[in-house]
N, C-alpha and C positions, 0 to 999 in steps of 0.2 A: 582524475578518474572520469569526470564528465565535463562537458561544456554545454552551453545553452545557446540556441539560435532563436532570434525573434522570427516569427512566421510572417510571410507576406499576407496582406489583407485577404487575397483570394484564397489562400490556404486556410486562414482562420474561418472563413465563411463555411468551409466544409464541415467544421466541427462546432459551429455556433449553436448555442442553446440559450434559453433565457438567462442562464446562470454563467455564461461564458465571461471570463475576465481575460486579461491579456494572457495569451497562451505562449508557451515557449516549447521549442523542440529540445529534448534532452538527448544528447549524443554521447556515446561511449568514446573516450579518448584512446584507450589501449585496445586496439583491434586484434591483438595477439591472443586475447582471452577467448578461448573456444570451449565452452562447457559441453558441447555435444560430441567432440572428437571428429566431427564431420568436416573434411577439408573444404567443402563447398558452402559451409555456414558463414553467414555474415550477420552482424547485429542489425536489428531493426530499431531505428530511433523511435522514441515515443513522444507524444504531445501531452504536456501537463499544464495546469494553471500556473501562471507566473509566480504565485505565492509559494509554489513547491520549493523554489530556491531558498526560502527562509527555513525550511525544515529538512532539506536534503542531507545535510551533514549529520543532523541528529538521527535521521533514519539509518544512514549508512553506518553510524557508530553506535547503534542501539546495542546495549549489553544483552547478550543472549546467554541464558543459563541452561545447564544440562537438563533440568527438570521442567523447562518451559513446554507448554502445550500449544501447538499451532493449529488454529482453526482456519481452514482454507475452503471457501465455498464459492459457488456461482451467485450472482445477484439474484435476490428473491428466491433463494433456495433454503431458507430456514437458518440463516446465520445467527440471528438474535436468539432464537430458540436453542441452537447448538451452544452458543456462548453460555446461556443460562444453565443448561444441563451439565456442561463440562465444569463450570464453576461449582455447582451444587455437589457433583460427585467428588470434586477435589476438596470440598469443605464439609464433608460428612453430612450432606443434606441440611445445611444450616439455613432453613427458610426464613428464620427471623432476621438474619443478617441481610438477606436479599431485599427485604422490605425496608431496611434502614440505609443501605448504600446502593446508589444507582449503578446500573450495569457498566456505564462508561468509566466508572471509577474502579470497578472490579475486574475489568477485562480491557486490555489495550486493544485498540482498533486501528489497524493500518490498512488503508484502501489503496 
């Protein structure tokens, strides 16, 4: 489904941050997949930390249930607050449990 390319050092420099580790380019193998229906569409490869390869299959094969709730937000737009509110609503405002179990154990986070 995907393959990975190492990035040349010059390319890595474009994305470098204090937390940069070895970066890889994630490329789609099957280019016939066209979710937009637009004949001019072509996939854009993305750059991920090299450790992504350790988790890629688990992410792609994540079991999704009919009653799952997806929280999709922009960075710094209240994601944590939204996760807390959704969890509380789904658990009949059980504030006691929120103080006993940390959010990352109550809400899967995939970035």
